[in-house]
C-alpha positions in Angstrom: 0.1 -0.3 0.0 1.4 3.6 -1.2 1.5 6.3 0.5 -2.0 7.1 -0.7 -3.1 4.3 1.1 -4.4 2.3 -2.4 -1.8 1.0 -4.3 -1.7 1.3 -8.1 -3.3 0.7 -11.2 -2.6 1.6 -14.8 -4.8 3.2 -16.6 -4.9 3.9 -20.3 -4.1 7.4 -22.2 -6.9 9.5 -23.1 -8.7 8.5 -26.1 -11.3 11.1 -26.6 -13.9 8.6 -25.1 -14.2 10.3 -22.1 -17.6 9.0 -22.4 -17.4 5.5 -23.1 -18.7 2.7 -20.8 -15.7 0.7 -21.7 -13.3 3.5 -20.9 -14.6 4.9 -17.4 -11.2 6.3 -16.7 -8.0 7.5 -18.9 -5.1 9.6 -18.5 -3.3 12.3 -19.8 0.3 13.1 -19.6 2.7 10.4 -17.3 3.5 11.7 -13.9 1.4 10.2 -10.8 -2.0 10.3 -10.6 -2.6 12.0 -7.0 -4.1 10.3 -4.0 -7.9 10.9 -4.7 -7.6 9.6 -7.9 -5.7 6.4 -7.1 -9.1 6.3 -4.6 -11.4 6.0 -7.1 -9.1 3.5 -9.4 -9.2 1.4 -5.8 -13.2 1.6 -5.8 -13.6 1.3 -9.3 -11.6 -2.1 -9.2 -13.2 -3.2 -6.3 -16.6 -2.9 -7.8 -15.1 -4.5 -10.7 -14.4 -7.5 -9.0 -16.2 -9.6 -5.8 -16.8 -6.2 -3.9 -20.2 -5.3 -6.6 -21.7 -8.8 -6.3 -25.1 -9.1 -4.7 -25.5 -5.2 -4.8 -29.1 -5.3 -5.6 -30.2 -4.2 -9.3 -32.4 -1.5 -7.5 -29.2 0.9 -7.2 -26.9 0.5 -10.2 -23.1 1.5 -8.5 -20.7 2.7 -10.6 -17.8 5.6 -10.5 -18.1 8.6 -12.7 -16.4 8.8 -15.9 -13.0 10.5 -15.3 -9.9 11.4 -16.8 -7.0 13.1 -14.5 -4.6 15.3 -15.7 -1.0 13.7 -13.7 0.6 15.8 -12.1 3.5 16.1 -15.5 1.4 18.9 -16.7 1.3 20.7 -13.1 4.8 20.6 -13.3 5.3 21.9 -16.8 2.7 24.8 -15.7 4.5 25.8 -13.1 8.1 25.4 -14.4 7.2 27.4 -17.7 4.9 30.0 -16.0 7.5 30.4 -13.0 5.4 29.9 -10.8 7.1 28.6 -7.8 8.1 32.6 -6.6 5.0 34.1 -6.8 3.0 31.0 -4.9 5.6 30.5 -2.6 6.1 34.4 -1.4 3.0 34.7 1.3 1.5 37.0 -1.0 -2.4 36.9 -0.5 -4.2 34.2 -1.6 -6.0 36.3 -4.1 -2.9 37.6 -6.2 -1.2 34.3 -5.7 -5.0 32.4 -7.6 -5.1 35.7 -10.2 -1.1 35.0 -10.9 -1.9 31.4 -11.9 -4.6 32.6 -14.2 -2.4 34.2 -16.3 -0.2 31.3 -17.0 -0.6 29.0 -19.8 -1.4 25.5 -19.7 1.2 23.3 -21.1 1.2 23.0 -24.9 1.3 18.8 -24.4 -2.2 19.1 -22.4 -3.8 21.9 -24.6 -4.9 19.8 -27.5 -6.1 16.6 -25.1 -8.7 19.1 -23.3 -10.1 20.7 -26.3 -10.6 17.2 -27.8 -12.4 16.2 -24.5 -14.3 19.4 -24.5 -15.5 19.3 -27.8 -17.3 16.2 -26.8 -18.8 16.4 -23.6 -21.3 19.2 -22.7 -22.7 17.9 -19.5 -21.4 19.5 -15.8 -18.2 18.9 -14.8 -16.3 18.6 -11.9 -13.0 19.8 -12.1 -11.5 18.4 -8.6 -7.5 18.2 -6.4 -5.8 14.8 -6.5 -2.5 16.2 -5.1 0.0 13.5 -3.6 -0.3 13.7 -0.2 -4.4 14.1 -0.7 -6.2 10.9 0.8 -3.2 9.3 2.8 -3.8 7.0 5.6 -2.3 9.9 8.0 -3.1 13.5 7.8 -5.5 12.9 4.7 -5.4 16.6 3.4 -9.5 16.0 3.0 -11.2 19.5 2.0 -7.5 21.4 1.7 -7.8 21.9 -1.7 -10.5 23.2 -4.2 -13.0 21.7 -6.2 -15.1 23.5 -9.4 -17.7 22.6 -10.8 -18.5 24.2 -14.3 -21.9 23.4 -16.0 -20.3 22.8 -19.5 -23.2 23.5 -21.4 -22.2 26.8 -23.9 -23.1 26.0 -27.1 -19.5 27.6 -28.4 -16.7 25.2 -27.5 -14.4 27.3 -27.2 -16.4 29.1 -24.2 -16.2 26.1 -22.6 -12.8 25.1 -22.8 -11.7 28.4 -21.9 -13.9 27.7 -18.3 -12.1 24.4 -18.4 -8.6 26.4 -18.0 -9.9 28.4 -15.5 -10.9 25.7 -13.5 -8.1 23.8 -13.5 -5.9 26.9 -13.0 -8.1 27.5 -9.7 -7.5 24.0 -8.4 -3.5 24.5 -9.2 -3.4 28.0 -7.0 -5.1 25.8 -4.7 -2.1 24.1 -3.6 -0.5 27.4 -2.5 -3.1 29.1 0.0 -2.3 30.1 3.4 -4.8 27.5 4.9 -2.8 24.8 2.3 0.6 25.5 3.5 -0.1 25.7 7.2 -1.8 22.3 6.9 1.4 21.4 4.7 3.3 22.7 7.6 1.5 21.2 10.7 1.8 17.9 8.7 5.8 18.0 8.6 5.5 18.2 4.9 6.8 21.1 2.6 5.5 21.9 -0.7 8.4 20.7 -2.3 6.8 17.4 -1.3 3.7 18.0 -3.0 2.2 17.8 -6.7 -0.8 18.2 -8.1 -3.1 16.5 -10.5 -6.5 17.4 -11.1 -9.5 14.8 -11.8 -12.2 15.9 -14.8 -15.1 14.2 -13.9 -19.0 14.2 -14.9 -20.9 15.6 -12.1 -23.3 13.0 -11.0 -26.9 14.7 -10.9 -29.7 16.0 -13.9 -30.9 18.6 -14.9 -34.1 20.4 -13.6 -34.6 23.8 -15.6 -31.3 26.1 -15.1 -30.2 23.9 -12.0 -27.9 20.4 -12.0 -28.1 18.5 -9.1 -28.2 14.9 -7.4 -31.6 14.1 -5.7 -29.6 12.9 -2.7 -26.1 13.5 -1.9 -24.4 11.4 1.1 -21.2 10.4 3.2 -21.0 7.4 5.2 -18.3 6.4 7.7 -17.9 2.3 9.1 -17.2 4.6 12.4 -19.2 6.7 14.5 -17.4 9.1 16.8 -21.0 10.6 17.9 -24.1 7.3 18.2 -26.9 8.0 19.6 -29.8 5.4 21.1 -28.7 2.3 20.1 -26.2 2.7 17.5 -23.0 1.7 18.5 -19.6 3.5 17.2 -18.9 0.0 14.9 -22.4 0.5 13.3 -21.1 3.6 11.0 -22.9 6.6 10.7 -24.4 8.5 7.1 -25.2 11.7 6.8 -27.7 12.3 3.4 -28.4 15.8 1.9 -30.5 17.5 -1.3 -28.4 18.7 -3.9 -24.4 18.7 -4.3 -22.7 17.0 -1.2 -20.9 20.5 -0.8 -23.6 20.4 2.2 -22.2 17.6 3.8 -18.9 18.5 3.7 -18.5 21.7 4.3 -20.7 20.6 7.7 -24.1 22.5 6.9 -27.0 20.6 8.2 -27.8 17.2 6.7 -29.5 14.3 7.9 -27.7 11.7 10.0 -28.9 8.4 10.8 -27.1 4.4 11.5 -26.9 2.2 8.6 -27.9 -0.2 11.3 -30.9 1.8 12.7 -32.1 3.8 9.7 -35.9 3.9 10.9 -34.8 5.4 14.4 -36.2 8.4 15.1 -34.2 11.4 15.3 -32.6 12.9 18.6 -34.6 16.3 18.5 -37.3 16.6 21.3 -40.1 17.5 19.1 -41.8 17.7 15.5 -41.0 21.6 16.1 -36.9 21.2 17.2 -36.7 18.6 13.9 -38.7 21.2 11.8 -35.9 23.7 12.8 -32.9 21.5 12.4 -33.7 20.3 9.0 -31.8 21.3 5.3 -33.7 24.3 4.1 -31.4 25.1 1.4 -29.3 22.9 -1.1 -26.4 23.3 -3.9 -26.7 23.1 -7.3 -25.0 23.7 -10.6 -26.0 26.9 -12.6 -26.9 26.1 -16.6 -29.1 29.3 -16.7 -27.4 32.6 -17.2 -23.4 33.0 -16.9 -22.9 34.3 -13.1 -20.3 37.5 -12.3 -16.6 36.8 -13.9 -14.9 35.4 -10.7 -12.5 32.9 -12.0 -11.3 32.5 -8.4 -14.5 31.5 -6.9 -15.0 28.1 -5.8 -18.8 28.6 -6.0 -18.7 31.0 -9.1 -21.0 28.6 -11.2 -23.0 27.4 -7.8 -26.6 27.9 -6.6 -27.7 28.0 -3.5 -31.6 27.4 -3.7 -34.4 26.7 -1.3 -37.1 23.9 -0.9 -39.4 25.8 -2.8 -36.8 24.8 -6.3 -36.6 21.3 -5.5 -40.5 21.2 -4.9 -40.8 22.8 -8.4 -38.7 19.8 -9.8 -40.2 17.3 -8.1 -37.0 16.2 -6.3 -38.9 15.9 -3.0 -40.6 13.0 -3.8 -38.7 10.2 -2.2 -36.6 12.6 0.1 -38.8 15.0 2.1 -41.7 14.2 4.7 -44.3 16.5 5.9 -45.0 18.6 9.4 -48.5 18.7 9.9 -49.4 21.8 12.2 -52.6 20.4 13.2 -51.6 17.4 14.7 -47.9 19.0 15.6 -46.5 15.2 14.1 -44.4 14.4 10.6 -46.4 12.9 8.0 -44.3 10.7 5.4 -43.7 11.9 2.3 -45.2 14.8 -0.1 -48.5 13.9 0.0 -50.1 17.1 2.1 -49.4 20.3 2.4 -47.4 21.8 5.2 -43.5 22.6 5.7 -41.3 20.1 4.3 -38.8 18.2 6.4 -35.9 16.0 4.6 -35.9 13.1 6.4 -35.3 10.7 3.4 -38.5 8.8 5.0 -39.5 7.1 1.5 -35.7 5.4 1.3 -35.2 5.0 5.1 -38.5 4.2 6.5 -40.8 3.2 3.4 -37.3 1.6 1.8 -38.9 2.5 -1.3 -34.8 2.5 -2.9 -33.2 0.3 -1.2 -30.2 3.1 -0.8 -29.4 2.5 3.0 -28.1 -1.7 2.0 -26.2 -0.6 -0.7 -23.8 1.8 1.5 -24.2 -0.6 4.0 -22.6 -3.5 1.5 -20.3 -0.5 0.5 -18.6 0.0 4.2 -18.3 -3.7 5.1 -16.8 -4.7 1.9 -14.4 -1.4 1.6 -13.5 -1.9 5.5 -13.0 -5.6 4.7 -10.9 -4.8 1.5 -8.5 -1.7 3.3 -8.3 -3.5 6.9 -9.2 -0.1 8.5 -12.5 2.1 9.0 -13.8 3.5 6.3 -15.4 6.8 4.8 -17.0 7.0 1.5 -19.0 10.1 -0.7 -21.4 9.5 -3.1 -24.3 11.0 -4.9 -27.5 9.4 -5.7 -29.9 10.4 -9.0 -33.5 8.2 -8.7 -35.6 7.9 -12.1 -39.3 6.3 -12.4 -39.8 2.5 -11.5 -38.0 3.6 -9.1 -34.5 2.8 -10.0 -31.5 4.8 -8.5 -27.6 5.5 -9.9 -25.1 5.8 -6.9 -21.6 7.4 -8.2 -19.1 6.4 -5.9 -16.9 9.6 -5.5 -14.5 9.3 -3.4 -13.1 6.6 -0.8 -10.9 7.0 1.8 -9.5 5.1 5.0 -10.7 6.5 8.2 -7.9 6.9 11.5 -9.4 5.4 14.8 -6.9 5.2 18.0 -7.6 2.1 20.0 -5.5 3.3 22.8 -7.2 2.6 26.6 -7.3 5.9 28.6 -9.3 5.6 31.9 -10.8 8.3 33.3 -12.1 8.2 37.1 -15.3 10.0 37.9 -14.0 11.5 40.8 -11.6 13.4 38.3 -14.4 14.5 36.6 -15.5 17.1 40.1 -12.1 17.7 40.8 -11.7 21.7 41.4 -8.7 22.1 38.6 -11.3 20.7 35.9 -11.2 23.7 33.3 -13.4 21.7 31.0 -14.9 18.0 30.5 -17.7 16.9 28.0 -19.4 13.4 28.0 -19.6 14.3 24.0 -15.9 14.1 22.5 -13.8 12.5 19.7 -10.8 11.3 19.7 -8.7 8.9 21.7 -5.5 9.3 24.1 -3.7 11.8 26.5 -1.5 15.3 26.4 0.7 16.6 29.1 2.3 19.3 26.5 0.0 22.0 25.7 0.5 25.5 27.9 -1.1 27.5 25.0 -5.4 28.6 25.0 -6.9 30.7 21.6 -9.8 31.1 23.0 -13.0 33.4 21.6 -13.8 35.8 24.1 -17.5 34.9 25.4 -17.9 38.5 26.0 -16.8 39.4 22.2 -18.7 36.6 20.7 -20.9 37.9 18.3 -22.5 35.6 15.1 -22.8 37.9 12.9 -19.0 38.4 12.9 -17.6 34.8 12.7 -16.4 35.2 9.4 -14.3 38.1 11.4 -13.1 36.0 14.2 -11.6 33.1 11.3 -9.7 35.3 10.4 -8.5 36.9 14.2 -7.9 32.5 15.0 -6.0 32.0 11.6 -3.4 34.5 12.8 -2.9 33.2 16.0 -2.9 29.7 14.9 0.0 30.9 12.3 2.1 32.2 14.6 2.1 28.8 17.0 2.8 26.9 13.9 5.5 28.9 13.4 7.0 28.5 17.1 5.7 24.7 17.0 3.5 25.3 19.7 0.3 22.9 20.1 -2.7 24.6 21.7 -6.1 24.0 23.2 -8.8 26.2 20.9 -12.0 27.2 22.4 -14.7 28.5 20.1 -18.7 29.1 20.2 -20.9 27.0 17.6 -19.4 24.6 14.9 -15.9 25.0 14.0 -15.4 25.0 10.4 -19.6 25.0 9.3 -20.2 26.7 5.7 -22.8 28.7 7.4 -21.0 31.4 9.3 -24.5 31.5 11.6 -24.1 28.0 12.6 -20.6 28.9 14.2 -17.1 30.1 12.8 -16.1 29.3 9.0 -12.7 28.1 9.6 -10.9 25.9 7.2 -8.7 22.7 8.8 -5.8 24.9 7.8 -6.4 27.8 9.9 -6.6 26.0 12.7 -4.3 23.0 12.2 -2.1 23.8 15.2 -4.5 22.6 17.6 -4.3 19.6 19.6 -7.5 20.1 21.2 -10.3 21.7 20.1 -13.4 23.1 21.5 -16.9 23.2 20.6 -19.0 25.4 23.3 -22.7 26.5 23.2 -23.9 29.9 24.3 -27.6 30.7 24.9 -27.6 32.8 21.5 -25.2 30.0 19.8 -26.6 27.1 20.8 -26.2 24.4 17.9 -25.8 20.6 17.8 -21.8 19.5 17.4 -20.4 19.2 14.1 -20.5 16.2 11.5 -18.5 17.9 8.4 -17.0 15.6 6.9 -14.0 16.7 6.2 -13.2 18.7 8.8 -13.9 15.9 11.0 -11.7 13.7 8.8 -8.8 15.6 9.3 -9.7 16.3 12.8 -9.1 12.4 13.6 -6.2 11.9 11.3 -4.3 14.7 12.8 -4.8 13.3 16.1 -6.7 16.0 17.6 -8.9 16.0 20.4 -12.8 17.5 20.0 -15.4 18.2 23.3 -18.7 19.5 23.1 -19.3 21.6 26.0 -23.0 23.1 26.7 -23.1 25.9 28.9 -25.6 24.7 30.7 -23.6 21.8 32.2 -20.4 22.0 34.1 -19.6 24.4 30.8 -16.0 25.9 31.4 -13.9 27.9 33.9 -14.0 31.0 32.4 -13.4 32.8 35.9 -9.6 30.9 36.1 -8.8 31.5 32.2 -9.7 35.1 32.5 -6.8 35.2 35.7 -4.0 33.7 33.4 -1.5 35.6 31.5 -2.3 37.2 28.2 0.2 36.6 25.1 -1.9 38.1 22.8 -5.3 39.9 21.8 -7.4 40.8 19.2 -11.1 42.0 18.4 -13.0 38.8 19.6 -10.2 36.2 20.2 -7.6 36.0 23.3 -4.1 33.9 23.8 -3.3 32.2 27.0 0.0 31.0 28.0 -0.4 29.0 30.6 2.8 28.3 33.6 2.5 24.6 33.5 0.6 22.4 30.4 -2.9 21.1 30.6 -4.0 17.6 31.1 -5.6 16.7 28.3 -7.3 13.0 28.3 -10.0 11.6 26.2 -11.7 8.1 26.4 -12.7 7.0 22.9 -14.9 4.1 24.3 -17.0 5.7 26.6 -16.8 9.2 24.9 -15.8 11.3 28.0 -13.0 13.6 28.1 -11.9 16.7 30.3 -9.3 19.2 30.7 -7.3 20.1 34.0 -5.2 22.9 34.5 -2.1 22.3 37.4 -3.2 25.3 40.4 -0.8 27.9 41.2 -0.4 28.5 44.9 -1.7 31.6 45.1 -4.8 30.9 43.0 -8.0 30.1 44.7 -9.6 26.6 43.9 -12.6 27.1 41.2 
């Protein structure tokens, strides 16, 4: 098993048969394919073998047609345009991205790209596939960019130009400040990393000016936050309407255990469920061209509300309805009322055997890789009903099995900084003397983007110094929705050894399950604590008395005289952080 964790497989060079069912994969160039492409090749090989047996006929499973632009083309692009200097200059992300847009793609690549674009007129996903992506440890999940393009312009030259812009955009994402921080935290250098690009058909169907799948999903064979009867080893699945960006960016999705698909959601009431359902979804914009912005990931995406899906008829298998008279949730969309995305027709009524297919894939990929796995997929549904499940990614997960005991008495100690019965990770540490915290008195959920930038500054400085730290903030770290938390990317907080999501009365949301974010967290072996303000909370008064090493409008950096003790028991999902009291300090 190589660095990517999947080994290698030879694939043919690009032969201008992008959607030929006999040629699902091709390559342009002679270099490396990158980790993500190797993961897809592993999935393809597995589906062609015994892994695909017995998956049933109702759900057809495949890997979307793909052409991989190898790292050889990236090397030529960087060298011939002399981009290394600006890429590593420390300039702002936007300046670097614009510099890359000014470069010319290698002539060895241009001819094949033009041939490809002349025969393909459906949406394309232009996805990063760097050498280090999806490695067993430090998987670089969500660090680099993907760009989707509608690819439906009548003029092939226009479609070609947009494809070229998207490839340059993905190349430039290798050098964002966040990505370079991630590299540093991984112990890697920019010289060890290169970028291949996957050009892949977007799984979905066109509805007027929009293109999207009925269902996107992320499934993991290990669940860090099981509820009810669910067990960690039974896994967890997140489902969303539309493109998977809603899930991987930490937005609201439907979460369930594949072993208990009909188990009620962990909400106190139907009204509570109504407040926590997905209300908007992502789609590719197939209509009027947007404002020109080649360095924006969402240039060709639209964020739609459920009324658009109702009009498109795509709530048929995904929604239930809230009946205000009975205050109950009714399966399906046969009655009037607010829609709730429970995926009831699929999970409760099994009108489509999606859960069975996902369970089988998780079990067989886990057996094949010998490790817990995470898969991403998109599903289209047609009359019959029949469904197509397109596998978009397969990657191994890191689950620590160290034994850590936490005595009940320790959780009542006056030296307890914080504790939680909802933790992620496993292990113990006595290395952290620095705390970066969002100041509770200054927190404003309307300013979470500013807070993200302030946190990044402290992360960069501590990363440069090689100093791990405890990070405390409010709401969901890494949420794409800034109203639900602080919208950092992993590279902006990657120096943190332990991360706390706390609540406040005005920021009281459920803990995160964002795919990329938590995959990175587990792979960096960072600990995670969810701390509710109505429980034992956080020793804010003790923290307020500790020396300030730095401060911004919303964030404070505390440097302690003695290291904290951080312990997380992944078996019981219980953990705590203890401080060493100064003899002059009063007990809490």
